[in-house]
N, C-alpha and C positions, 0 to 999 in steps of 0.2 A: 228361647230352646226350640222352636219348629225352623225357623234360622241356619241352627245347629247344624240340626238332624239334618235337614235337607242338604248341607256340605258335603257332612259327611258319605252320607248317601251317594251325590254326586262324585267324590272323590274315590269311595269305593266299586263304584261302576269303573271310571276314567281307570284302576289298577287291572279291573277282570280284562276291559279290552285292550289294554299294553301288553298283557301278559297272553292273550289269546296272537296277538300281532305276535309275538316276538316266536312261540310256540310253532306258529302259520310257517315262520319266517325262517326256524331255524329246522323245520321239519321240511317242506317243500319249497323254498326258494334255494336258500345260500348253500345244503348240498347240490343243487343241480345246476352251478356256477361254474366255473373253470378259470381261475386266476393264472395269467401267465407273468411269471416274474423274471425279468432278466437283471440280472447278474453278472458284473464284471469283476474277475480276479487278476490283480496287479500282483508280478511276484518277479524278483530279480533272478530265479533259481531256471526258469521258462527257458526252454530252449529255442531258437528261432525258429528253428523248423516248425514249430505248433503256436504260432503269437496266431492269434487269430482263429482257434479252435475252440468250435462251439458245442459245448458238453446238453443234451438234454435229459433232465432228471426227473422221474417221478416213482411215487411205489405207493405204498399201504394199500393196495386197492380193496384188498378185505372183499373178494367176491363172494355174493351171498343174496341173504334178503335185501339188502339194503345199500349193495352195489349189482350192476348188473351189466353187459354187453350192450348195450343202447347207452348206458352212462358212458362205459368206457371210450365210444366213439367221438367224443368231444375232443379227447386226448388223441386219436388219429387225425382227427382234422385238423388240428392246431401242428402238428408232428411233420406233416403231410406240408401247412403253408412253411412252418420256420426251417425247413431242411436241415438239421444238425448234421454235423461231424460224427458224433458219437451219441450214444444214448446209452442211459444207466438206471437199473429197475434196484429199488434200494429194499427191494424185501415183502414180507404179506400178501402174497397171490389171492388168496382163497380165505374166510374166512375161519371157517371150521370145515376142513376138507371132510370130512366122516360124516358131516349132515349135509356136503352141499348137494342141489339136486341140477345141477347145471353138467351140462357137457363140457368137459374139460379141453375136450380137441375146438370148442371154437375158440376157444384163448389164444391155443398155439398160433393159430388162421392168422384171428387178428394180430397178434403179434410180431407175426409175423410180415404182414404186411409194412411195417414201421422199416424205413429205411435209413443206412448208415453208414457212408465208406470206411469209416477206421473202428467201426463193430457196434456191437451191442451185448452191453455186460451186467450180468443180476446175482446178488448176493440172495444170502439165504438168509428170511423173519425168522422168533419167533415162531409165526403161527404159520411158518412152510416146515413145523414139527409137527407131532403130534396126527392122532386122528388117523394116519397113514399117508397121511402128505412127505413125509419124509420121505415117502418110496415113490414120488409120484412128480413131485416139482419137479427134479432138475430135468425130467424129459419133457415136461410139460414146455418147460423156458428152451431147452433144445429145440422143440420143433419148431418154438415162433422164432429159431435164428440168433436166442441168445447163448451166450458162454455166460458158463454160471460160476463163476471162483469161488471155492470154498476152502479158505485158505490157500493162495494160490496166488501164482504171479503170472500176468503178460505182458509181454513188452510190444510194443508198437513202435518200433526202429525208427520207418518212419518220419515219428514225429518226436523220437527222444523221447515217447512220456509210456512211463509204467501203471498198472493199473495193478492193485492189489486188494483181493477182497478176502476179508475177514468172516468167518463165519459166525451165525450167531450164539449169543453165549448167555444167552438165557436157558436155553432149551439146550441149543447146538455147540458145537466142538469149539468154540473162537476162540482163537490164539493172537493174541494183537502185538505178539512178539515177531510175526511174520512181518510186519511192517520195518525191518532190520533188514529186509532184501530190498530196500528201494535202494538205486543208485543215487551217488552222487552228480555223478552226469547228467541225470534224465529227470525228469517233470516227474515224481511219483506223485500219482493220485490214488487213496485208500478206498476203498468202498466198507463201508459197515454198518448195518441197521440200525443200530445203539448210535447214537454219539457222542453219550457220555466216557462212550471206551477213547476220545480225541484225549483225553490228558494222561492215555498210556503207549502212546506211538508218537509223542512228542518230542523225545530222546534220538529218535531215527530220521535218516531220510525223506521226510514226509511232509510233502507243501500241498497239498489240498484233499481233505476229510469229505465225501460226500456220504449223508445219513437221513435217516428217514424215523420210521418208530413212534414218535409222539403226535403224530395229526395235529401239530402245533396247536395243540392240549383240544383240539376239535370244541371244545364249550370253551372260549378264551376267556373264561374269567380265574386271573392268578387264586381267588381265594378258595376254587374247586382243585390249587394245584394236587392235594395230601390226597386226593380221591381219582386224581383224573389219570396224574402222570403216569407210568410206568417205568417198571425198575431198569436203571440205565440211560433213563429219559428223564429227569427228572433238571440237571442241569442245561444242557442245550438244549433248548426247546424250539427252537425257528429260526430260523434266517442266520445272515452268516458272521463270524467269527473271526477274530485275529488272534493269534499269539505269537508271543515276543523270543519265541523261542531259537535256535541257528537257524534254521529254515523258514521262519518268519509262517510259520505253518495255520492255513484256513481252515475252518470246518462250513458248510452249508448243512443246515437242517432241514429238508423238505417237511411241509403239511402234509403229504400225502393228497388223494383222492377219494380215498373212499372212508367207511364209516365202521366202528366195532364196536358192539356192547349197546349203544343209543344210535338210534335211524337220526342224530341232530349234528348239525355244526353250525356254530355260533359263533360271526366276528375271527373264524379263521375256514375261507371259503377253501375246496380243493385246489392245487396249486399243482400245476407243470412250470417246471423250473429249465432256466435257460441260461450257461453260464459259459461266459466268454473268456477265453486263456489270455491274458497280454501281457507284454510284456511292460516295466513301467514307462518307459520312453513314450510307448502308442498309444496308455491310459491317458496322459498327462495332458 
């Protein structure tokens, strides 16, 4: 009986140590990581002019109590090393604008340090509305050198690439039908904060959709999905997806870099995605 009690106490003690270790890792270690994910997207719709184009993707900074400018420096350092051709921000700049105590001009200054010869593009996320953010987000991003696309289209004719930005659909005025503006002779990149919108653009000339929103679950345990995953972020949670429509559309959902609601990341570290566009022959 004494031996059994001793083993139970030992088991409980080990569980406590494990729980404390997981807590410390999720609170203090993983949120301070930055995973650089290299993704090759191959498409027969890609014009030869765009072959090899490298796109850096990040989003969901959620600046606030859990993510600050010191944390963001890791993104700047990585981008300086990678020298992307284009940079995409997938939305959700500040967690809660109305209670944010930081200097937004510092965000613009840091974003302005990013260099990309073919442009820096951003879209609205759901956190970029509310608390006065709707009236300030675009100005903050534009001061940082980003073009904010709100149900808008911009062509990079030199590369025969089009960028189509869909506004946030949860709180904003998102209109997925603007994907119909995609030209058949251009490679059309759709930017949308919520990845589940991809199902609404597959009938158009959509080649690649880039999204965020889900934080890659943030706490990457599937049995918490009903509590963690947000609306329009329940189907395509993280990574690269391929569709069998006419244009063979692909979707990449970035895991984001910040945190919201809880200051934890577990098995879903902050992510900078580097997408390289290639013709099928070049990818083989």
